[in-house]
N, C-alpha and C positions, 0 to 999 in steps of 0.2 A: 504494500498500500504506499503510496507517494505520500511524502510529508506536505501538510497543509502548508502554503506559504502566506506570509503576510502581507498586506497590501499600504502603500502609504495613505489611501485614503480610508481604511478599514474604521479609523477611530474619529474620521470627521465628520462633522452635520452636512448635509444635503447643502447647505449655502458656501460651505469650504469645499467640499467636493466640485462645485461647479466653479469656486476661485481657482481651485490647483488645475482642473482641467483648460480652464482660461488661459491661466500662465503657460501651459503646455501647446495650447493651439497654434503659435505663429511657429511653432517648430515643425521641421521634417519630420515626417513620422520615424526613420531610422533615428534620430537623435530623441524623439520621444520614448522608444523600444530602451534604447541605453539608459536614459535617465530612471527610467522603470524598473530596469534590470538591476540598477545599481542599488534600487530600495527593496526590492525582493528578499526578505529573509525567512528562511526556510524554518518551521517549527521542528524543532528535534528534540529527543528525549533521551538525555544522559542521567546517568546516575553518577554518586561519587565512588563507585568504583570503576567506571569508566575513567575517569578523569586520573584517579590512583594508578590505572595499569600503565600510564605513561611516566608515571613518577620513576626517579632513579632510589635505588636501597637508600642512598645517603638523605634525599629528601623524606622517604617514610620514615626513617629513624628520626628523623628530626620532626617530623608532625607527631611522632608518638611520643617523643621526647616533651615537647610541647604539651602534647594533652597531660601528659603525667602532671607536668610541674603545674599546671593549670588546676588539677582536680586538687594537689598538694595544698595550692596557695589560698584555695576556696576559703577555707576556715580561717583564714588570716584576713582576709578581703575587707571584714566590715567592722573589723575592731580598731577603735579611736583610742589612742592613748591621751 
């Protein structure tokens, strides 16, 4: 199933869509297509594991160490002296 694409006019009102189309109206068709292609953002589904798959062992160790340090520092965070 292909990913759903975002359009630059998805979040615009009807008046704003008309204004957007008006701005592109004077351009040749090839330029309009190129501008709209630059705004095309596909909706992708990625999880944290997809991102971590590309991490080096050093980066994974650094994230693990940071997580452990955050857990250890948690009880001390709200103490005021």
